[in-house]
Kinemage of the C-alpha trace (Angstrom):
@kinemage 1
@onewidth
@group {chain A} dominant
@subgroup {mainchain}
@vectorlist {calphas} color= white
{ca met a 1} P 13.896 -58.298 -34.215
{ca ile a 2} L 15.630 -60.466 -31.676
{ca ser a 3} L 14.359 -64.062 -31.848
{ca pro a 4} L 13.581 -64.941 -28.251
{ca pro a 5} L 15.819 -68.051 -26.991
{ca thr a 6} L 14.209 -71.494 -26.858
{ca pro a 7} L 13.738 -72.452 -23.153
{ca asp a 8} L 15.417 -75.528 -21.904
{ca arg a 9} L 12.734 -78.101 -20.693
{ca ser a 10} L 15.166 -79.550 -18.248
{ca ser a 11} L 15.420 -76.026 -16.374
{ca phe a 12} L 11.598 -76.614 -15.282
{ca val a 13} L 11.706 -80.179 -14.115
{ca leu a 14} L 10.457 -79.884 -10.580
{ca asn a 15} L 12.595 -80.520 -8.106
{ca trp a 16} L 10.077 -81.781 -5.522
{ca arg a 17} L 12.453 -83.040 -2.646
{ca ala a 18} L 14.064 -79.670 -2.674
{ca gln a 19} L 10.772 -77.679 -2.281
{ca leu a 20} L 9.716 -79.942 0.627
{ca arg a 21} L 13.025 -79.619 2.473
{ca ser a 22} L 12.703 -75.894 2.110
{ca ala a 23} L 9.164 -75.702 3.345
{ca leu a 24} L 9.745 -77.978 6.472
{ca pro a 25} L 9.357 -75.298 9.043
{ca arg a 26} L 5.990 -74.344 7.112
{ca leu a 27} L 5.005 -77.750 7.313
{ca ala a 28} L 5.777 -77.888 11.081
{ca leu a 29} L 3.663 -74.739 11.877
{ca gly a 30} L 0.813 -76.203 9.465
{ca ala a 31} L 0.567 -79.192 11.578
{ca val a 32} L 0.514 -77.097 14.758
{ca leu a 33} L -2.249 -75.055 13.291
{ca gly a 34} L -4.135 -77.852 12.093
{ca leu a 35} L -4.207 -79.934 15.028
{ca leu a 36} L -5.151 -76.923 16.859
{ca gly a 37} L -8.101 -76.383 14.337
{ca leu a 38} L -9.341 -79.724 14.741
{ca trp a 39} L -9.244 -79.587 18.612
{ca leu a 40} L -11.313 -76.185 18.416
{ca ala a 41} L -13.651 -77.744 15.790
{ca phe a 42} L -14.595 -80.941 17.783
{ca arg a 43} L -14.047 -79.840 21.591
{ca glu a 44} L -17.648 -78.529 21.862
{ca ala a 45} L -19.265 -80.684 19.442
{ca asp a 46} L -21.968 -83.197 20.308
{ca pro a 47} L -21.270 -86.359 18.073
{ca gln a 48} L -24.782 -87.161 18.081
{ca val a 49} L -25.922 -83.841 16.847
{ca val a 50} L -23.125 -83.819 14.120
{ca trp a 51} L -24.382 -87.391 12.709
{ca ala a 52} L -28.139 -86.012 12.865
{ca thr a 53} L -27.139 -83.119 11.026
{ca leu a 54} L -25.384 -85.233 8.151
{ca arg a 55} L -28.127 -87.747 8.193
{ca gln a 56} L -31.021 -85.210 7.873
{ca ala a 57} L -29.550 -83.271 5.171
{ca asn a 58} L -31.330 -82.692 1.891
{ca tyr a 59} L -29.041 -84.371 -0.532
{ca val a 60} L -30.838 -83.090 -3.576
{ca trp a 61} L -29.223 -79.622 -2.504
{ca val a 62} L -25.837 -81.415 -1.789
{ca gly a 63} L -25.954 -82.787 -5.308
{ca leu a 64} L -26.535 -79.453 -6.556
{ca ala a 65} L -23.640 -77.784 -4.531
{ca gln a 66} L -21.639 -80.359 -6.144
{ca leu a 67} L -22.445 -79.420 -9.663
{ca ser a 68} L -21.903 -75.801 -8.789
{ca val a 69} L -18.319 -76.994 -8.051
{ca leu a 70} L -18.095 -78.511 -11.303
{ca gly a 71} L -19.249 -75.335 -12.941
{ca thr a 72} L -16.899 -73.298 -10.971
{ca leu a 73} L -13.923 -75.633 -12.479
{ca leu a 74} L -15.213 -75.079 -15.987
{ca ala a 75} L -15.850 -71.456 -15.350
{ca leu a 76} L -11.931 -71.337 -14.152
{ca thr a 77} L -10.818 -73.269 -17.309
{ca ala a 78} L -12.633 -70.702 -19.663
{ca arg a 79} L -11.275 -67.886 -18.016
{ca trp a 80} L -7.698 -69.329 -17.991
{ca arg a 81} L -7.903 -70.255 -21.863
{ca leu a 82} L -8.968 -66.882 -22.497
{ca leu a 83} L -5.772 -65.510 -20.956
{ca phe a 84} L -4.001 -66.905 -23.750
{ca tyr a 85} L -5.292 -64.427 -26.090
{ca pro a 86} L -5.129 -63.858 -29.101
{ca asp a 87} L -4.271 -67.629 -29.768
{ca his a 88} L -6.646 -68.865 -26.848
{ca arg a 89} L -8.931 -70.948 -29.249
{ca gln a 90} L -5.837 -73.199 -30.008
{ca arg a 91} L -5.576 -74.154 -26.408
{ca gly a 92} L -6.750 -77.454 -25.331
{ca trp a 93} L -9.599 -77.773 -22.720
{ca leu a 94} L -8.835 -81.070 -21.394
{ca asn a 95} L -5.361 -80.102 -20.919
{ca leu a 96} L -6.058 -76.811 -19.070
{ca leu a 97} L -8.815 -78.299 -16.764
{ca gly a 98} L -6.481 -81.257 -16.034
{ca ala a 99} L -3.642 -78.694 -15.015
{ca ile a 100} L -6.233 -76.854 -12.688
{ca leu a 101} L -7.410 -80.010 -11.161
{ca ala a 102} L -3.884 -81.307 -10.371
{ca gly a 103} L -2.872 -77.916 -9.154
{ca gln a 104} L -5.929 -77.608 -6.881
{ca met a 105} L -5.260 -81.206 -5.583
{ca leu a 106} L -1.545 -80.337 -4.828
{ca asn a 107} L -2.593 -77.289 -2.964
{ca ile a 108} L -5.072 -79.288 -1.047
{ca leu a 109} L -2.834 -82.144 -0.124
{ca val a 110} L 0.398 -80.613 0.269
{ca pro a 111} L 0.878 -77.687 2.291
{ca val a 112} L 3.645 -75.855 0.536
{ca arg a 113} L 1.640 -74.099 -2.206
{ca leu a 114} L 3.209 -76.414 -5.405
{ca gly a 115} L -0.162 -76.134 -7.029
{ca glu a 116} L 0.659 -73.083 -9.245
{ca val a 117} L 4.080 -74.478 -10.156
{ca ala a 118} L 2.551 -77.631 -11.062
{ca arg a 119} L 0.004 -75.785 -13.297
{ca val a 120} L 2.687 -73.699 -15.182
{ca tyr a 121} L 5.188 -77.088 -15.895
{ca leu a 122} L 1.733 -79.174 -16.942
{ca ala a 123} L -0.019 -76.675 -19.106
{ca gly a 124} L 3.450 -75.407 -20.691
{ca thr a 125} L 4.369 -78.979 -21.421
{ca ser a 126} L 0.960 -80.302 -22.945
{ca glu a 127} L 0.351 -77.104 -24.918
{ca gly a 128} L 4.035 -76.586 -25.914
{ca leu a 129} L 3.994 -73.096 -24.429
{ca ser a 130} L 6.874 -70.844 -22.611
{ca lys a 131} L 6.449 -71.442 -18.896
{ca leu a 132} L 7.128 -67.804 -18.494
{ca arg a 133} L 3.932 -66.974 -20.467
{ca val a 134} L 1.808 -69.640 -18.616
{ca ala a 135} L 2.949 -68.091 -15.394
{ca ala a 136} L 1.982 -64.728 -16.496
{ca thr a 137} L -1.453 -65.647 -17.085
{ca leu a 138} L -1.357 -67.133 -13.486
{ca val a 139} L -0.530 -63.984 -12.470
{ca val a 140} L -3.614 -62.230 -14.233
{ca glu a 141} L -5.872 -64.702 -12.740
{ca lys a 142} L -4.677 -64.157 -9.238
{ca val a 143} L -4.877 -60.187 -9.674
{ca ala a 144} L -8.489 -60.765 -10.987
{ca asp a 145} L -9.499 -62.883 -8.049
{ca leu a 146} L -7.862 -60.544 -5.512
{ca ala a 147} L -9.835 -57.856 -6.991
{ca leu a 148} L -13.313 -59.363 -6.545
{ca phe a 149} L -12.319 -60.773 -3.210
{ca ser a 150} L -11.451 -57.263 -2.380
{ca leu a 151} L -14.539 -56.133 -3.732
{ca ser a 152} L -16.445 -58.658 -1.747
{ca gly a 153} L -14.804 -57.725 1.500
{ca gly a 154} L -15.516 -54.318 0.984
{ca leu a 155} L -19.198 -54.970 0.347
{ca leu a 156} L -19.163 -57.139 3.304
{ca val a 157} L -17.668 -54.202 5.739
{ca leu a 158} L -20.255 -51.812 4.334
{ca ser a 159} L -23.158 -54.293 4.753
{ca met a 160} L -22.270 -56.082 8.096
{ca ser a 161} L -20.715 -55.472 11.338
{ca leu a 162} L -17.441 -57.686 10.946
{ca pro a 163} L -15.351 -59.135 13.753
{ca pro a 164} L -12.229 -57.007 14.130
{ca trp a 165} L -9.838 -59.569 12.883
{ca leu a 166} L -11.812 -60.035 9.526
{ca arg a 167} L -12.399 -56.066 9.016
{ca gln a 168} L -8.612 -55.686 9.403
{ca ser a 169} L -7.980 -58.551 6.906
{ca ser a 170} L -10.674 -56.940 4.637
{ca asp a 171} L -9.035 -53.625 4.528
{ca thr a 172} L -5.622 -55.212 3.785
{ca leu a 173} L -7.216 -57.204 1.031
{ca val a 174} L -8.689 -53.984 -0.651
{ca ile a 175} L -5.159 -52.125 -0.415
{ca thr a 176} L -3.243 -55.027 -1.945
{ca gly a 177} L -5.899 -55.828 -4.758
{ca ala a 178} L -5.977 -52.017 -5.504
{ca val a 179} L -1.863 -52.095 -5.888
{ca ala a 180} L -1.788 -55.502 -7.796
{ca ile a 181} L -4.467 -54.320 -10.283
{ca ala a 182} L -2.277 -50.968 -10.923
{ca ala a 183} L 0.747 -53.096 -11.452
{ca val a 184} L -0.620 -55.379 -13.830
{ca leu a 185} L -2.368 -52.921 -15.796
{ca gly a 186} L 0.856 -50.684 -15.998
{ca leu a 187} L 2.789 -53.475 -17.106
{ca ser a 188} L 0.327 -54.345 -19.871
{ca ala a 189} L -0.060 -50.944 -20.981
{ca trp a 190} L 3.755 -49.994 -21.068
{ca gly a 191} L 5.367 -53.352 -21.444
{ca gln a 192} L 5.988 -53.145 -25.347
{ca pro a 193} L 7.656 -49.969 -25.041
{ca leu a 194} L 9.836 -51.252 -22.295
{ca leu a 195} L 10.396 -54.187 -24.607
{ca arg a 196} L 11.572 -51.864 -27.192
{ca trp a 197} L 13.703 -50.082 -25.136
{ca leu a 198} L 15.594 -53.168 -24.119
{ca glu a 199} L 15.762 -54.400 -27.452
{ca ala a 200} L 17.705 -51.017 -28.786
{ca arg a 201} L 20.106 -51.566 -25.682
{ca gly a 202} L 20.279 -55.128 -25.960
{ca pro a 203} L 23.512 -55.298 -28.242
{ca arg a 204} L 25.592 -53.025 -25.483
{ca leu a 205} L 25.037 -55.927 -22.915
{ca pro a 206} L 27.610 -58.688 -22.776
{ca gly a 207} L 27.238 -61.972 -24.443
{ca ala a 208} L 23.561 -63.004 -24.882
{ca trp a 209} L 22.279 -61.131 -22.030
{ca gly a 210} L 20.411 -58.630 -24.143
{ca glu a 211} L 18.802 -61.279 -25.984
{ca arg a 212} L 17.805 -63.400 -23.014
{ca ile a 213} L 16.048 -60.687 -21.126
{ca trp a 214} L 14.395 -59.578 -24.237
{ca gly a 215} L 13.153 -63.125 -24.850
{ca tyr a 216} L 11.889 -63.450 -21.030
{ca gly a 217} L 10.391 -60.239 -21.186
{ca asp a 218} L 8.486 -60.937 -24.327
{ca arg a 219} L 7.354 -64.240 -23.453
{ca ala a 220} L 6.070 -62.903 -19.977
{ca leu a 221} L 4.006 -60.301 -21.536
{ca gly a 222} L 2.535 -62.544 -23.694
{ca gly a 223} L 0.455 -63.698 -20.726
{ca leu a 224} L -0.958 -60.054 -20.385
{ca ser a 225} L -2.046 -59.809 -24.016
{ca ala a 226} L -5.790 -60.317 -22.937
{ca leu a 227} L -5.613 -57.055 -20.913
{ca arg a 228} L -4.824 -54.928 -24.101
{ca ser a 229} L -8.276 -56.007 -25.809
{ca trp a 230} L -11.315 -54.615 -24.411
{ca gln a 231} L -13.424 -57.565 -25.548
{ca ala a 232} L -11.220 -60.035 -23.803
{ca asn a 233} L -10.733 -57.935 -20.831
{ca leu a 234} L -14.690 -57.528 -20.576
{ca ala a 235} L -14.913 -61.452 -20.961
{ca leu a 236} L -12.236 -61.913 -18.355
{ca trp a 237} L -13.832 -59.649 -15.754
{ca ala a 238} L -17.445 -61.564 -16.498
{ca leu a 239} L -15.907 -64.986 -16.145
{ca ser a 240} L -14.149 -63.696 -12.918
{ca leu a 241} L -17.383 -62.745 -11.649
{ca leu a 242} L -18.980 -66.154 -12.500
{ca val a 243} L -16.446 -67.887 -10.563
{ca leu a 244} L -17.172 -65.822 -7.538
{ca leu a 245} L -20.808 -66.276 -7.629
{ca leu a 246} L -20.486 -70.034 -8.486
{ca ser a 247} L -18.203 -70.572 -5.523
{ca ala a 248} L -20.701 -68.400 -3.191
{ca ser a 249} L -23.361 -70.409 -4.457
{ca thr a 250} L -21.905 -73.755 -3.255
{ca asn a 251} L -21.853 -72.395 0.269
{ca tyr a 252} L -25.529 -71.233 0.008
{ca leu a 253} L -26.832 -74.419 -1.746
{ca leu a 254} L -25.342 -76.513 1.232
{ca phe a 255} L -27.222 -73.818 3.570
{ca leu a 256} L -30.496 -75.142 1.871
{ca ala a 257} L -29.428 -78.622 2.328
{ca phe a 258} L -29.140 -78.190 6.207
{ca gly a 259} L -32.009 -76.159 6.464
{ca leu a 260} L -30.064 -73.059 7.589
{ca gln a 261} L -32.209 -69.917 6.885
{ca leu a 262} L -29.132 -67.561 6.081
{ca pro a 263} L -29.138 -64.707 3.896
{ca leu a 264} L -26.982 -64.672 0.478
{ca ala a 265} L -24.313 -62.298 2.032
{ca ala a 266} L -23.630 -65.305 4.750
{ca ala a 267} L -22.687 -67.292 1.805
{ca leu a 268} L -20.176 -64.617 0.612
{ca phe a 269} L -19.129 -64.171 4.237
{ca val a 270} L -18.223 -68.056 4.665
{ca leu a 271} L -16.262 -67.925 1.133
{ca val a 272} L -14.143 -64.949 2.185
{ca val a 273} L -13.455 -66.073 5.627
{ca leu a 274} L -12.173 -69.763 4.110
{ca gln a 275} L -10.153 -67.846 1.589
{ca val a 276} L -8.341 -65.324 4.000
{ca gly a 277} L -8.091 -68.132 6.557
{ca thr a 278} L -6.707 -71.078 4.614
{ca ala a 279} L -3.790 -68.908 3.248
{ca pro a 280} L -1.795 -69.643 6.448
{ca pro a 281} L -0.074 -73.253 6.453
{ca ser a 282} L -2.184 -76.401 7.706
{ca leu a 283} L -2.082 -80.067 8.006
{ca pro a 284} L -2.234 -81.807 4.322
{ca gly a 285} L -5.788 -81.854 3.016
{ca lys a 286} L -6.261 -78.460 5.022
{ca leu a 287} L -7.647 -80.592 7.849
{ca gly a 288} L -8.602 -78.473 10.868
{ca val a 289} L -8.050 -75.173 9.653
{ca phe a 290} L -10.916 -75.463 7.247
{ca his a 291} L -13.294 -76.937 9.521
{ca tyr a 292} L -12.793 -74.623 12.602
{ca leu a 293} L -12.931 -71.653 9.905
{ca ala a 294} L -16.440 -72.745 8.848
{ca ile a 295} L -17.701 -73.218 12.215
{ca leu a 296} L -16.276 -69.769 13.217
{ca ala a 297} L -18.036 -68.130 10.040
{ca leu a 298} L -21.170 -69.650 10.855
{ca ser a 299} L -20.971 -68.792 14.634
{ca phe a 300} L -21.428 -65.225 13.404
{ca phe a 301} L -25.018 -65.955 12.586
{ca ala a 302} L -25.779 -67.997 15.654
{ca val a 303} L -25.576 -71.363 14.007
{ca asp a 304} L -25.128 -74.294 16.493
{ca his a 305} L -21.657 -75.542 16.906
{ca ser a 306} L -22.402 -79.043 16.319
{ca val a 307} L -24.811 -78.170 13.277
{ca ala a 308} L -21.957 -75.871 12.051
{ca leu a 309} L -19.639 -79.045 12.245
{ca gly a 310} L -21.695 -81.128 10.353
{ca tyr a 311} L -22.182 -78.425 7.622
{ca ala a 312} L -18.266 -77.915 7.689
{ca ile a 313} L -17.578 -81.569 7.082
{ca ala a 314} L -20.085 -81.751 3.945
{ca leu a 315} L -18.589 -78.551 2.516
{ca tyr a 316} L -15.174 -80.096 3.003
{ca ala a 317} L -16.356 -83.173 0.964
{ca val a 318} L -18.079 -81.031 -1.629
{ca ala a 319} L -15.594 -78.085 -2.184
{ca leu a 320} L -12.190 -80.055 -1.468
{ca leu a 321} L -12.227 -83.833 -1.629
{ca ser a 322} L -14.232 -83.746 -4.802
{ca lys a 323} L -11.343 -81.849 -6.585
{ca val a 324} L -9.087 -84.504 -5.088
{ca val a 325} L -11.155 -87.489 -6.625
{ca leu a 326} L -11.395 -85.584 -10.087
{ca ala a 327} L -7.754 -84.959 -10.105
{ca gly a 328} L -7.167 -88.512 -9.475
{ca ala a 329} L -9.444 -89.551 -12.263
{ca trp a 330} L -7.701 -87.189 -14.710
{ca leu a 331} L -4.285 -88.265 -13.896
{ca ala a 332} L -5.345 -91.984 -14.512
{ca phe a 333} L -7.142 -90.984 -17.636
{ca met a 334} L -3.801 -89.538 -18.754
{ca arg a 335} L -1.955 -92.340 -17.735
{ca trp a 336} L -3.688 -94.468 -20.518
{ca leu a 337} L -4.286 -91.599 -23.155
{ca pro a 338} L -1.932 -92.091 -26.210
{ca asp a 339} L 1.119 -89.567 -26.006
{ca his a 340} L 0.253 -87.789 -29.350
{ca ala a 341} L -3.444 -87.123 -28.011
{ca arg a 342} L -2.034 -85.958 -24.757
{ca ala a 343} L 0.174 -83.401 -25.960
{ca ala a 344} L -1.834 -82.144 -28.914
{ca pro a 345} L -3.667 -78.781 -28.508
{ca ser a 346} L -7.201 -78.753 -29.472
{ca ala a 347} L -7.761 -78.541 -33.387
{ca leu a 348} L -9.767 -75.249 -33.532
{ca pro a 349} L -9.070 -72.391 -36.068
{ca ala a 350} L -6.314 -70.047 -35.585
{ca pro a 351} L -7.707 -66.582 -34.513
{ca asp a 352} L -9.020 -64.267 -37.280
{ca gly a 353} L -7.562 -61.260 -35.865
{ca ser a 354} L -10.877 -59.496 -35.114
{ca gly a 355} L -10.326 -59.706 -31.248
{ca ala a 356} L -13.431 -61.136 -30.353
{ca pro a 357} L -13.057 -63.985 -27.642
{ca arg a 358} L -14.949 -67.014 -27.834
């Protein structure tokens, strides 16, 4: 069998300046949308009502909402670790959690979607893994999220009378999710036969092209290994559902904190609106767009604009700012951690071949 080539680490060094330069049009558009969102969020708000809403909130429920965010991060880490099946037990929890935090911080603060690139680089470097394999696990992760958000959108369409713009977005989400799932499942099922076909024809290609293509394909398919085990597959979808429920519970717990008598479906509705609506560019920190979308979602349930703005400010602090603080703490911790401890994967036993994820 052809041995996959060793990746050159220098080829994965992030060229931040080039990334930002190429994203200048997106940044300009994001600034316009963010400022517009801030204006729409604050133009009809009564500052006294907003302040009273925040002051009278039950901060026990706010604290529980914050715990749900921490639970979501742990569930995300457990799911990502599982995606490195069958050697997932050797992956370090701290390294993966830190990469998730750093990635989310970048996605929040820099409207250029550099978070996934950072996750690939940080996890690949700290765990000594191929960047292609790490990237493939992120593809599976995004497909799982897309599938469950598509299901959520479909349930909302069936159970509620949605605004036309959100109904169209939900329909698009369902179709995109179905196509993405079919593509990933097809690769996981027929990827190995394709690799064998490439391996047989590799010597016919000029130079080392055959070896390179086979090596890249082998490492990328390594990130899809969890889909070829029914136990890992079951755990993957269970953890993905847990991530969705914990994310929606953050919204619902804040409903309770602000005395909003809204159904559980409303928490899911706010989550879907924010996920769909914050995909376009915005100001750094998602300022403006996030707040206006939360107000827009709550207006569907006849929540007062000023009360909704107070809720949006609290949700922003709990769901976004807390992640930036945690990421900063992790980066400070890694700054003082010895190099040998920083790069070492967890010293857990190697998989025994049983296929049962832990």
